[in-house]
Backbone bond lengths (Angstrom), bond angles and torsions (degrees), N, CA, C in turn:
res aa  C-N    CA-C-N  psi(-1)  N-CA   C-N-CA  omega(-1)  CA-C   N-CA-C  phi
1 X - - - 1.436 - - 1.544 109.74 -
2 X 1.325 115.54 127.71 1.464 118.91 -174.00 1.505 114.19 -70.98
3 X 1.361 113.27 154.24 1.471 116.28 173.24 1.511 109.33 -65.93
4 X 1.309 118.31 139.15 1.482 122.27 -170.89 1.516 109.08 -105.80
5 X 1.345 113.43 132.85 1.467 119.78 171.32 1.528 110.51 -69.63
6 X 1.398 119.29 134.84 1.420 122.37 -176.66 1.518 110.44 -107.86
7 X 1.334 117.00 -56.39 1.503 120.58 -175.55 1.493 108.41 -166.14
8 X 1.339 115.48 162.64 1.500 121.37 174.98 1.493 109.53 -138.10
9 X 1.356 113.46 151.58 1.447 118.33 179.33 1.504 108.38 -153.86
10 X 1.328 116.06 167.71 1.466 122.31 175.15 1.515 109.48 -70.89
11 X 1.344 115.36 144.98 1.491 119.72 176.42 1.526 107.24 -138.24
12 X 1.317 117.66 92.21 1.490 117.48 173.27 1.508 110.00 -70.71
13 X 1.336 117.86 135.38 1.444 122.26 177.80 1.515 109.82 -133.56
14 X 1.318 116.77 172.65 1.508 119.69 178.09 1.502 110.82 -65.38
15 X 1.328 118.27 -15.27 1.487 121.27 178.19 1.524 111.44 -96.02
16 X 1.347 117.38 -2.17 1.445 119.06 -177.88 1.494 112.17 127.36
17 X 1.337 115.16 -177.05 1.489 117.85 -174.79 1.524 108.52 -93.70
18 X 1.309 114.31 126.81 1.469 123.44 176.42 1.512 108.70 -113.97
19 X 1.311 118.37 163.51 1.438 125.68 162.16 1.501 105.79 -103.81
20 X 1.329 117.78 134.61 1.498 121.75 177.11 1.474 107.66 -110.37
21 X 1.351 114.85 123.08 1.431 124.07 178.79 1.531 110.78 -108.50
22 X 1.321 115.38 127.66 1.483 118.24 -175.55 1.472 110.57 -105.49
23 X 1.364 115.56 139.68 1.451 122.84 -179.69 1.537 110.33 -131.81
24 X 1.305 115.17 153.03 1.487 119.03 176.36 1.502 108.54 -128.03
25 X 1.326 117.17 137.59 1.412 123.75 173.96 1.536 108.84 -90.90
26 X 1.358 119.56 110.67 1.455 119.18 -174.29 1.490 112.60 -68.82
27 X 1.283 120.13 -20.27 1.465 123.76 -177.47 1.556 110.20 -78.66
28 X 1.352 114.32 -43.52 1.490 117.63 -176.06 1.517 112.37 -102.20
29 X 1.332 117.21 -16.81 1.473 118.87 -174.46 1.557 113.58 80.16
30 X 1.341 116.18 -2.40 1.430 118.48 -177.43 1.533 111.00 -74.96
31 X 1.306 113.45 148.48 1.486 120.95 -179.74 1.532 108.26 -110.90
32 X 1.358 116.75 132.18 1.416 123.01 178.14 1.518 109.67 -126.10
33 X 1.315 117.06 156.91 1.491 118.78 177.24 1.529 109.94 -132.65
34 X 1.303 113.06 158.05 1.439 122.36 172.56 1.520 109.10 -121.33
35 X 1.336 115.20 124.98 1.463 118.88 173.37 1.495 107.82 -97.15
36 X 1.288 117.21 123.24 1.492 124.74 -169.71 1.551 108.26 -122.66
37 X 1.313 114.67 131.74 1.458 120.93 171.31 1.516 108.62 -128.25
38 X 1.356 115.15 131.37 1.496 120.98 175.86 1.544 111.15 79.30
39 X 1.357 113.02 -173.75 1.425 119.91 -177.86 1.497 110.42 -87.81
40 X 1.330 114.83 102.44 1.474 119.88 -177.70 1.510 112.25 -94.75
41 X 1.308 119.67 -4.44 1.444 123.67 -179.69 1.507 115.65 -100.38
42 X 1.317 116.38 22.13 1.450 121.22 -177.03 1.504 113.54 -84.75
43 X 1.306 117.36 -5.13 1.500 121.04 -179.40 1.540 112.80 92.21
44 X 1.338 116.97 -13.93 1.448 120.21 177.96 1.539 109.12 -80.56
45 X 1.358 118.42 151.95 1.432 122.19 -179.09 1.539 109.23 -57.32
46 X 1.323 115.54 139.37 1.445 123.81 -176.08 1.512 112.36 -108.71
47 X 1.309 117.75 129.50 1.475 120.64 175.31 1.526 107.75 -71.05
48 X 1.340 114.41 123.96 1.479 118.44 -171.33 1.548 111.50 -141.96
49 X 1.367 113.07 151.80 1.493 119.66 169.06 1.530 107.96 -130.84
50 X 1.277 115.96 137.62 1.464 121.72 165.88 1.502 106.67 -99.34
51 X 1.321 117.58 116.88 1.446 120.75 -173.91 1.487 108.89 -123.99
52 X 1.314 116.49 118.49 1.440 120.07 177.03 1.547 110.98 -84.06
53 X 1.318 114.44 135.97 1.422 122.41 -173.19 1.533 111.78 -51.22
54 X 1.337 115.41 136.37 1.479 120.14 176.66 1.550 104.32 -142.38
55 X 1.324 114.97 94.02 1.481 117.22 -177.07 1.532 110.02 -60.59
56 X 1.306 118.83 -42.87 1.456 120.27 -174.87 1.524 110.19 -65.19
57 X 1.349 116.54 -40.09 1.497 119.10 -179.46 1.458 113.20 -82.26
58 X 1.337 118.10 -50.75 1.438 123.71 -175.80 1.532 113.11 -69.38
59 X 1.380 115.36 -39.08 1.478 119.07 -174.29 1.514 113.01 -98.30
60 X 1.286 117.17 -38.25 1.492 119.11 -172.21 1.533 112.45 -103.81
61 X 1.308 116.19 -4.82 1.500 118.26 179.51 1.494 115.05 72.46
62 X 1.370 118.27 29.79 1.417 122.35 179.63 1.524 111.45 -56.72
63 X 1.331 116.05 142.24 1.428 122.36 175.95 1.532 111.45 -98.12
64 X 1.350 119.43 5.99 1.449 121.06 177.51 1.468 113.72 -76.12
65 X 1.300 116.87 -15.72 1.489 120.80 179.16 1.488 109.28 -137.74
66 X 1.340 116.09 -178.67 1.482 122.56 178.88 1.516 110.66 -111.22
67 X 1.310 117.80 14.63 1.462 120.77 -172.87 1.554 111.85 -66.30
68 X 1.331 116.29 -51.06 1.491 117.92 -178.60 1.487 113.35 -59.39
69 X 1.351 119.73 -47.22 1.461 120.84 175.20 1.547 114.17 -60.29
70 X 1.377 117.97 -34.13 1.420 120.71 -179.92 1.523 109.47 -70.87
71 X 1.306 119.96 -39.21 1.470 123.24 177.55 1.532 109.70 -63.85
72 X 1.321 118.68 -46.26 1.429 124.15 177.17 1.524 112.31 -59.65
73 X 1.309 115.02 -44.33 1.478 119.94 -177.22 1.535 108.44 -67.66
74 X 1.343 117.48 -40.71 1.457 118.71 179.44 1.533 111.01 -64.42
75 X 1.332 117.96 -42.36 1.445 118.75 178.40 1.542 111.28 -61.81
76 X 1.320 113.63 -40.91 1.457 118.99 179.87 1.518 115.38 -63.39
77 X 1.378 111.86 -41.17 1.485 118.51 -179.33 1.559 109.82 -68.51
78 X 1.369 116.77 -37.13 1.449 119.58 175.57 1.548 110.16 -66.75
79 X 1.316 117.25 -42.64 1.438 119.27 177.80 1.530 111.00 -60.02
80 X 1.334 117.73 -41.00 1.493 121.15 -178.17 1.571 109.16 -68.29
81 X 1.329 115.22 -34.63 1.442 119.09 175.17 1.452 114.82 -75.80
82 X 1.333 117.40 -29.40 1.439 122.58 -178.40 1.501 115.73 83.17
83 X 1.338 114.13 6.61 1.475 119.01 -174.93 1.571 109.24 -161.80
84 X 1.293 117.62 129.41 1.468 120.46 178.22 1.480 113.49 165.79
85 X 1.311 115.44 179.32 1.486 119.87 -179.80 1.562 110.66 -146.49
86 X 1.297 115.98 143.16 1.444 122.92 170.96 1.475 107.66 -117.82
87 X 1.311 118.09 121.10 1.461 123.88 172.91 1.556 105.24 -90.91
88 X 1.345 116.43 111.85 1.434 121.95 -179.38 1.505 108.11 -98.84
89 X 1.287 117.02 111.18 1.504 122.72 -166.95 1.517 110.23 -108.04
90 X 1.262 119.18 130.56 1.446 124.46 -173.49 1.518 108.38 -87.15
91 X 1.364 115.64 76.57 1.469 122.48 174.43 1.499 109.83 -142.19
92 X 1.281 110.12 72.62 1.525 124.78 -175.44 1.537 108.63 -57.24
93 X 1.362 113.98 142.21 1.456 120.79 171.64 1.519 113.16 63.60
94 X 1.350 116.66 43.26 1.479 122.49 -176.48 1.533 108.20 53.61
95 X 1.282 118.31 32.09 1.488 121.62 169.99 1.517 115.58 100.39
96 X 1.373 118.75 1.18 1.440 119.83 -177.62 1.533 113.12 -96.46
97 X 1.348 115.40 -8.09 1.462 117.65 179.62 1.501 113.86 94.73
98 X 1.318 116.41 160.59 1.470 121.53 -176.24 1.535 112.70 -64.63
99 X 1.309 117.80 -48.23 1.480 118.12 -175.71 1.525 110.39 -65.24
100 X 1.312 117.21 -42.70 1.466 117.50 178.76 1.545 111.65 -67.28
101 X 1.375 116.33 -28.90 1.452 118.03 176.08 1.507 110.22 -64.60
102 X 1.345 117.74 -39.55 1.462 120.20 177.67 1.511 109.34 -65.33
103 X 1.351 118.04 -37.62 1.458 119.74 176.71 1.527 109.62 -63.30
104 X 1.317 116.84 -40.56 1.470 121.99 176.53 1.552 111.36 -61.77
105 X 1.363 114.84 -42.30 1.479 117.49 175.65 1.523 111.85 -55.41
106 X 1.383 115.23 -43.11 1.450 119.90 -178.35 1.524 109.25 -59.02
107 X 1.342 116.03 -45.02 1.458 119.97 178.65 1.539 111.49 -62.47
108 X 1.311 115.60 -36.07 1.463 119.71 177.03 1.515 111.20 -66.49
109 X 1.335 116.17 -38.99 1.481 120.69 175.09 1.520 110.92 -55.53
110 X 1.351 115.08 -30.87 1.489 120.48 -177.38 1.503 112.85 -91.62
111 X 1.346 117.47 2.64 1.475 119.73 173.49 1.474 117.13 120.65
112 X 1.349 120.14 -10.93 1.477 122.58 178.84 1.525 109.83 -73.62
113 X 1.305 117.32 151.14 1.452 119.31 170.84 1.518 108.51 -87.90
114 X 1.323 119.77 177.46 1.427 122.54 -171.27 1.562 113.29 -66.61
115 X 1.306 114.20 -33.26 1.477 119.11 174.53 1.509 112.17 -70.47
116 X 1.360 117.09 -48.84 1.466 122.95 -178.82 1.534 109.39 -61.24
117 X 1.332 118.21 -37.79 1.489 119.93 -179.82 1.528 109.85 -64.09
118 X 1.289 118.39 -45.53 1.470 120.09 177.78 1.506 111.50 -59.06
119 X 1.350 116.22 -43.96 1.473 119.96 -178.91 1.500 112.45 -68.25
120 X 1.337 117.09 -35.31 1.452 118.32 178.37 1.539 111.69 -66.61
121 X 1.348 115.50 -25.65 1.480 120.08 176.39 1.531 111.98 -85.22
122 X 1.340 116.63 -3.33 1.460 119.30 176.70 1.512 114.27 94.28
123 X 1.358 115.23 17.81 1.473 119.45 -176.98 1.545 107.96 -115.85
124 X 1.307 111.91 157.46 1.512 119.54 171.32 1.553 104.72 -70.35
125 X 1.354 114.14 159.01 1.483 117.35 -179.80 1.581 113.55 -60.55
126 X 1.283 116.61 -30.37 1.461 120.55 -177.07 1.579 108.33 -145.82
127 X 1.326 116.01 109.45 1.458 120.84 -178.13 1.537 111.48 -100.72
128 X 1.303 118.23 4.95 1.451 119.52 -177.13 1.542 112.11 -66.85
129 X 1.334 115.22 149.64 1.473 118.28 172.51 1.547 105.02 -139.41
130 X 1.342 112.68 161.31 1.434 117.65 -166.31 1.524 113.48 -129.62
131 X 1.374 117.20 20.42 1.448 118.98 -178.78 1.504 113.30 -61.92
132 X 1.404 116.73 -30.75 1.432 120.41 179.34 1.540 113.65 -61.95
133 X 1.305 117.45 -24.67 1.475 121.69 -177.89 1.504 111.84 -62.97
134 X 1.343 117.18 -36.57 1.471 119.62 179.66 1.541 109.28 -60.49
135 X 1.344 118.96 -46.98 1.457 122.22 -178.54 1.517 110.53 -63.22
136 X 1.355 115.62 -41.68 1.480 119.88 -178.26 1.567 108.87 -66.02
137 X 1.315 116.72 -42.60 1.439 119.71 -177.74 1.549 110.63 -71.46
138 X 1.279 116.52 -34.37 1.460 119.70 175.86 1.515 110.96 -60.60
139 X 1.328 115.24 -44.44 1.496 121.59 179.45 1.551 110.43 -59.70
140 X 1.342 112.42 -37.53 1.492 117.79 -179.51 1.536 113.81 -86.12
141 X 1.317 115.18 -0.48 1.482 123.44 178.89 1.539 112.76 60.01
142 X 1.374 113.18 44.41 1.436 121.33 178.55 1.469 108.13 -109.05
143 X 1.335 119.12 126.99 1.488 122.88 176.95 1.512 112.33 -115.90
144 X 1.331 116.97 -23.78 1.528 119.10 -174.20 1.524 105.94 -132.59
145 X 1.360 114.35 135.04 1.433 119.41 -176.81 1.540 111.10 -132.64
146 X 1.318 112.68 158.53 1.458 123.95 167.61 1.514 104.22 -110.76
147 X 1.346 117.41 102.12 1.443 122.56 -165.87 1.538 111.34 -89.61
148 X 1.382 115.42 121.76 1.409 119.90 176.49 1.518 109.27 -86.20
149 X 1.366 116.98 103.57 1.422 121.50 -178.53 1.495 110.63 -164.10
150 X 1.346 115.18 158.72 1.492 119.71 169.87 1.517 110.90 -111.02
151 X 1.389 113.53 6.43 1.508 117.95 -172.16 1.530 108.59 -109.30
152 X 1.310 116.46 114.38 1.450 121.22 179.76 1.501 113.81 -63.04
153 X 1.343 116.78 -26.28 1.467 119.63 179.21 1.504 111.59 -62.48
154 X 1.361 117.04 -32.71 1.449 120.36 179.79 1.525 111.18 -69.35
155 X 1.296 116.81 -38.53 1.443 121.69 174.44 1.485 111.29 -61.12
156 X 1.319 116.79 -48.32 1.452 123.32 179.75 1.579 111.49 -60.53
157 X 1.309 113.95 -41.94 1.452 120.63 -179.30 1.530 111.68 -60.84
158 X 1.276 117.23 -46.95 1.427 120.53 -179.75 1.529 111.84 -66.20
159 X 1.323 114.59 -41.29 1.490 119.47 179.65 1.562 110.31 -63.97
160 X 1.303 116.50 -36.93 1.452 119.74 178.77 1.494 112.28 -67.67
161 X 1.298 119.44 -18.29 1.453 123.43 177.78 1.486 111.86 -104.59
162 X 1.385 116.68 16.09 1.451 119.53 171.44 1.522 116.52 85.06
163 X 1.356 117.27 7.43 1.449 121.38 175.23 1.514 108.09 -88.22
164 X 1.341 114.81 134.35 1.459 119.72 178.13 1.502 109.96 -85.34
165 X 1.292 116.28 123.48 1.485 122.66 176.35 1.499 105.85 -101.74
166 X 1.312 115.56 99.19 1.478 120.38 -177.61 1.500 112.15 -71.88
167 X 1.325 114.37 -30.82 1.528 118.65 -175.37 1.483 108.46 -156.39
168 X 1.333 115.82 144.22 1.468 122.19 169.00 1.498 106.70 -98.57
169 X 1.322 115.99 120.75 1.491 121.38 -178.74 1.536 106.43 -100.64
170 X 1.354 120.32 110.81 1.467 120.23 177.95 1.541 111.90 -58.04
171 X 1.267 114.75 146.87 1.520 118.54 179.82 1.542 104.79 -129.02
172 X 1.318 115.57 83.52 1.490 122.63 -175.34 1.540 109.15 -96.43
173 X 1.306 114.83 103.35 1.465 117.23 177.55 1.519 108.85 -163.95
174 X 1.324 117.47 160.61 1.432 121.56 171.41 1.501 118.21 89.17
175 X 1.344 120.03 0.18 1.470 118.36 177.78 1.544 111.54 -68.12
176 X 1.301 116.70 135.54 1.454 122.50 -179.45 1.534 107.69 -152.02
177 X 1.374 118.71 170.28 1.423 119.73 -177.11 1.538 115.51 -61.04
178 X 1.339 116.69 -21.56 1.521 122.82 -178.02 1.506 110.26 -78.77
179 X 1.301 119.86 -24.86 1.442 120.59 -172.35 1.519 115.50 -121.05
180 X 1.314 117.69 9.41 1.461 121.11 -177.51 1.552 111.48 -60.07
181 X 1.322 119.29 -45.08 1.407 119.23 179.66 1.566 111.09 -66.37
182 X 1.315 115.16 -38.50 1.462 119.88 177.60 1.528 111.01 -58.10
183 X 1.317 115.98 -47.84 1.462 119.82 -178.32 1.527 110.66 -68.17
184 X 1.324 117.44 -39.00 1.464 120.35 177.75 1.516 111.24 -63.65
185 X 1.337 117.53 -36.37 1.446 121.98 176.99 1.523 109.44 -68.42
186 X 1.320 117.79 -40.88 1.476 116.21 177.85 1.560 112.64 -63.14
187 X 1.334 114.74 -34.30 1.466 117.02 175.83 1.517 111.36 -72.65
188 X 1.313 117.12 -46.12 1.466 120.45 -174.39 1.523 115.26 -74.51
189 X 1.351 117.82 -38.56 1.432 120.21 -173.90 1.516 114.05 -107.12
190 X 1.352 118.77 -24.02 1.432 121.50 -178.03 1.543 112.93 -109.46
191 X 1.368 116.22 -3.31 1.482 119.38 173.79 1.486 115.79 79.68
192 X 1.353 118.80 15.64 1.437 120.86 176.92 1.535 110.38 -64.03
193 X 1.332 115.33 142.20 1.488 119.51 -174.91 1.475 111.22 -103.57
194 X 1.360 114.51 93.32 1.457 118.79 171.07 1.502 107.02 -158.45
195 X 1.360 113.69 160.64 1.454 123.20 176.32 1.512 106.42 -109.97
196 X 1.338 112.91 165.18 1.456 116.81 172.17 1.473 112.57 -61.67
197 X 1.330 117.09 140.11 1.482 121.56 -179.38 1.563 107.01 -78.81
């Protein structure tokens, strides 16, 4: 059953004026949104980010990850371009949920890395899935994207659902002393493509 469009409205932000489109997944009950700037239905490749919710990073400014800076940088790049979309996906903690993410943080405090912590809790390192993106992009009439990501799995996921990824745009931001091991683990164990800043 496809993800259903619910409503759209204007969303003025410090990065400029976006339209926010709300979607609901009838199978999971999860709610996702697309932040859209400019004419994305023109057929030209669209600058895009798929961003999984991170309350601690996006909302509280946590330095344990690079999520907040990546979201800010993506919004800024779209504002500078004048055209683009961010799919904000409600799959906290690489899909394990907020409470389990805090449990994983506790294990990291005791010495586990981000992958080991998930595994100690009985989860795979990354439980996210991206099938909802196809329905959201279809609604927005987007077929070809320039994807802002360091994660090759996101590129492969879109391509598997028939979305053309014309270019992967690196998003290098947010490294700090609190998340160096986290970022190194993402590169070493999860295949993320970035070098130390």
